[in-house]
C-alpha positions as YAML, in Angstrom:
chain: A
units: angstrom
residues:
- id: 1
  name: ILE
  ca: [-39.20, 49.93, -119.68]
- id: 2
  name: GLY
  ca: [-42.34, 51.49, -118.68]
- id: 3
  name: GLY
  ca: [-41.50, 52.38, -114.88]
- id: 4
  name: PHE
  ca: [-37.71, 52.82, -115.13]
- id: 5
  name: ALA
  ca: [-36.52, 55.87, -113.45]
- id: 6
  name: VAL
  ca: [-35.59, 59.00, -115.40]
- id: 7
  name: VAL
  ca: [-32.90, 61.36, -114.30]
- id: 8
  name: LEU
  ca: [-30.52, 63.76, -115.70]
- id: 9
  name: PRO
  ca: [-26.42, 63.50, -116.44]
- id: 10
  name: ASP
  ca: [-25.94, 64.45, -112.79]
- id: 11
  name: GLY
  ca: [-28.50, 62.03, -110.99]
- id: 12
  name: ALA
  ca: [-31.16, 64.57, -110.31]
- id: 13
  name: PRO
  ca: [-34.70, 62.76, -110.73]
- id: 14
  name: VAL
  ca: [-36.79, 63.80, -113.71]
- id: 15
  name: GLY
  ca: [-39.96, 61.38, -113.30]
- id: 16
  name: ALA
  ca: [-40.67, 57.85, -114.36]
- id: 17
  name: LEU
  ca: [-41.32, 56.74, -117.99]
- id: 18
  name: GLU
  ca: [-45.19, 55.85, -118.55]
- id: 19
  name: GLY
  ca: [-45.09, 54.97, -122.24]
- id: 20
  name: PHE
  ca: [-44.46, 55.72, -125.70]
- id: 21
  name: LEU
  ca: [-46.29, 57.43, -128.24]
- id: 22
  name: VAL
  ca: [-45.44, 57.01, -132.04]
- id: 23
  name: VAL
  ca: [-45.86, 60.11, -134.39]
- id: 24
  name: PRO
  ca: [-45.26, 60.78, -137.80]
- id: 25
  name: GLY
  ca: [-41.08, 61.40, -137.87]
- id: 26
  name: GLN
  ca: [-40.26, 60.35, -134.35]
- id: 27
  name: ASP
  ca: [-40.66, 58.55, -131.15]
- id: 28
  name: LEU
  ca: [-41.90, 60.10, -128.18]
- id: 29
  name: TRP
  ca: [-41.72, 59.01, -124.59]
- id: 30
  name: VAL
  ca: [-44.12, 59.89, -122.13]
- id: 31
  name: VAL
  ca: [-42.23, 60.91, -118.65]
- id: 32
  name: ARG
  ca: [-44.46, 61.52, -115.52]
- id: 33
  name: GLY
  ca: [-42.55, 64.23, -113.71]
- id: 34
  name: GLN
  ca: [-41.84, 64.50, -110.22]
- id: 35
  name: ASP
  ca: [-44.54, 67.46, -110.03]
- id: 36
  name: GLY
  ca: [-46.97, 65.25, -111.66]
- id: 37
  name: LYS
  ca: [-46.70, 66.71, -115.19]
- id: 38
  name: GLU
  ca: [-46.38, 64.77, -118.25]
- id: 39
  name: ILE
  ca: [-43.24, 65.26, -120.43]
- id: 40
  name: LEU
  ca: [-43.11, 64.02, -124.12]
- id: 41
  name: LEU
  ca: [-39.42, 63.65, -124.65]
- id: 42
  name: PRO
  ca: [-38.27, 63.03, -128.16]
- id: 43
  name: ALA
  ca: [-36.52, 59.31, -128.24]
- id: 44
  name: THR
  ca: [-33.20, 60.44, -129.87]
- id: 45
  name: GLU
  ca: [-29.54, 59.48, -129.38]
- id: 46
  name: GLN
  ca: [-28.89, 63.16, -128.50]
- id: 47
  name: ASN
  ca: [-31.99, 63.30, -125.68]
- id: 48
  name: VAL
  ca: [-31.48, 59.60, -124.57]
- id: 49
  name: LEU
  ca: [-27.88, 58.86, -123.20]
- id: 50
  name: ALA
  ca: [-28.12, 55.83, -121.38]
- id: 51
  name: ILE
  ca: [-30.42, 53.16, -120.27]
- id: 52
  name: ASP
  ca: [-29.63, 50.58, -117.65]
- id: 53
  name: PRO
  ca: [-32.36, 47.87, -117.51]
- id: 54
  name: ASP
  ca: [-30.24, 46.39, -114.26]
- id: 55
  name: ALA
  ca: [-30.90, 49.38, -112.47]
- id: 56
  name: GLU
  ca: [-34.41, 50.30, -114.33]
- id: 57
  name: ARG
  ca: [-32.80, 53.66, -114.98]
- id: 58
  name: ILE
  ca: [-32.82, 56.05, -118.28]
- id: 59
  name: VAL
  ca: [-30.04, 59.02, -118.32]
- id: 60
  name: ILE
  ca: [-31.57, 61.79, -120.35]
- id: 61
  name: ASP
  ca: [-30.14, 65.29, -121.85]
- id: 62
  name: PRO
  ca: [-33.36, 66.75, -122.35]
- id: 63
  name: PRO
  ca: [-33.49, 70.03, -124.71]
- id: 64
  name: PRO
  ca: [-33.30, 73.37, -123.07]
- id: 65
  name: GLY
  ca: [-37.06, 74.15, -121.78]
- id: 66
  name: LEU
  ca: [-38.33, 70.82, -122.35]
- id: 67
  name: LEU
  ca: [-39.01, 69.99, -118.62]
- id: 68
  name: GLU
  ca: [-40.49, 73.30, -118.15]
- id: 69
  name: LEU
  ca: [-43.05, 72.55, -120.94]
- id: 70
  name: GLY
  ca: [-44.91, 69.53, -118.76]
- id: 71
  name: VAL
  ca: [-48.37, 69.41, -119.05]
...
């Protein structure tokens, strides 16, 4: 799944999936934002709406403010 495009429900680009982190209690996806910032997205059913392997695209609905927290 690494390298898949990550977009919002309206199709707006967020970035690209770079990898995964396994931490106690949850899995985090490492997304490299359009601006180069690293975004850590909790991989939950609420946040990950769809994965389209044919289009290499993931649709997410991140919690409010998460995209602004990238480092």
